[in-house]
C-alpha positions, 0 to 999 in steps of 0.5 A: 721368567720366560714370559718377560723375555721380549727381545730375541737374537738369532746368531749365525756363523758364516758359511764355510770359507776358503780359509776354513777348508784350508785350515788357515787362521782368518782373524780380520783378514778379508781374503777368505771367501765362501766356498761352494759349500758355504754358499749352499749352507747359507741358502739352507739357513735362509730357508730355515729362517724364511718365515721369521720377521726380523727388525734388523739384521747385522753382519760383520763387514768381512766378506765371508760373513756379509755374503752369508748374510746377503744370501740369507736375506734373499730368502726371507719373507719379510726382508729388512736392511742388512747393516755391517757393524764393526763390533762384529769383526772377528777376533784380531790375531794379526801375527797369525793371520793367513798362516796354516794352523799347523804352522802356528802350532810350530812357529808360536808353540808357547803362545798356541799353548796359552791360546788353547789352555788359557785364552784370556792370557794370550798376548801379542806384542805388535810392532808400531812406528812409535814402539810396540802395542800390547794386544790381548785378543780374547779380552779385547774381543769380549770388550767389543762384544759388550759394546755391541750389546750395549748399543744394539739391545737398546734399539730393538726392545721387544723385537727380533734381530739377526747377527751373522758373524764369526766363530770368535765374536759369536762365542764372545757375544754369547759369553758376555751375554751369559756372564761367562769368563773369557777364560772359557772362550773355547768352551762353547762351539760355533759351527759354520752356519750353526744357529744359536738363539738368545732371549733378553728381557730388555737392554744390556744388564737385564735377564737373558736366556740361552735358548739354544746353541749351535743348532745344525739340524737344518743342515741335515747334521744331527750333532756337531762333529768333535774337534780335531784331536778329540780323545775324550768322552761325548755326553748327550744330555737329554731332558725327559719328555713332557708330562701332564703336570709340565703342561698344566704348570703343576710343580712335580719335583720328586713326585713320580709323574709319568710321561703323557702321550705328547711326552712319549711322542717327544721321546720317540722323536728324540730316539729317531733323532739319535738312532744313528749316533753311536751310544755306548751306555745310558744313565738316567734318573730313576724317576719314571719320566726320564727312565721311560725317555731313555728307554725309548732312545736306547731301543735303537741301541740294544747293546747299550745298558741303562744305569739308574743314578739317584743323584740325577733326580729332580729337585725336591720342591718339598711342600710345593710339589703337586701345587699350581703357581696360584696355590703356591702364591696363596700359601707362600706369598712372594716366594715364587717371585724370589724363585724367579728373581733369585733362585739360588737363595730359595729354600724349598719348604721341606725340600732342597735348595739349588746348592744341594741339587748342584752338589749331588748332580755335578758329583754324579755327572763327574762320576759318569764322565770319569767312568766313560773316560777310564773305560775307553780305548776309543772315545765313548758316547754316553746318553744321560737323561734327567730333569730340567733343574738337574740339567740346568745346574750341571750346565751352569757348572760346566759354563762357569756360571753361578746358581743365580744364573739358573734361569739363563739356561733353557731345557725343553722337554725332549731336547738334546745337549752335547758336551765333549771332553776333547782332552779327557775327563780332566780337561775342560768340557766343550758345550758343542750344542745345547737344547736342540729341539728341531726334531720335535718342532721342525724349526729352530725355536724351542716350542716345547711347553715351559711347564713347572719343574 
């Protein structure tokens, strides 16, 4: 599918603002300005994006985002016009604007509970001269995000655009692109000056891929900081390093192919990237390629035991295993196209389908989360190393996506994904960052080999 993704969108959240530092609700209030840190981090983003050529740069008109975009633009080798766009305005929370978060929790206790638990149901009744207006902030934000995509994607087919906006609207842009429910509004994170990358096949409604989410490596921060009040486990989901069959595009599935030299290098780079991150224990598929990747990482964590979990094994491609795409096409005409277009409908000959992989992988994931949570006197961090298809079905499950959305998720060899359970194993997970590959490539784009599964 990846060769058909032609339009790249790089999404940046504004730098730290005065209201961020004061822990105030900003919404569409335009009094909040960038702090010194906000200015400094925006300059770092500019340096990280310096060499990329953008066909267009769009920003929220609110000054904290627009000023971030101006700073970034001043660093680009190929600058283009910066355009403020009203559909990139932050979520509208008029009854809460300018208030400290603690004040909102106290004064609007029930509404704040709804906001945190079922954000799509949050309703604000706004007094108007001729009565009242019923306002659903999250639902209206998602509609606003869709309007932006419908307008902008048609203008930039095959190009690269940058969006500089806010936490809420960035989440809505990513959520609507992927087809996530607005009930999961809080399930993806956007840190100040974090970078996310989406790839579209064309206009609105065409295939899309989330290449990465909330990268912070350019800021010198390996992983996002857990949210305030976090009391549950953090899981680091890693795809194994490259194999020779990945490089050649040969379907490996459950054939036990080891890492190649580049895969071992990637595993060492992932190990160095995570060496200062506390890891309480590790879990891996028992296959050679993830197990060796996990062993590289845990060399820096000698007290952490490594457990093998069979249910994290790669999809069984059955009779496709060991074959190149051209060979599969010759033996099973049209099936590769079905795999690319409707993956949830494909039954691998004498192998598995995605539902079978999801059933076992998600069950294994839930077991790991519960184990980490039940054994914790304080939040634990767990390393989980598995495979492309295994990781993708787990992430589809966590994001409320169907298995038909399998190709919307990118997992590069040696990439790191971060999932938090702020309220414990029974609470909703938060995808803090996804498919971090900066430790492998030195940049924000995933340049690992696509490869076969």
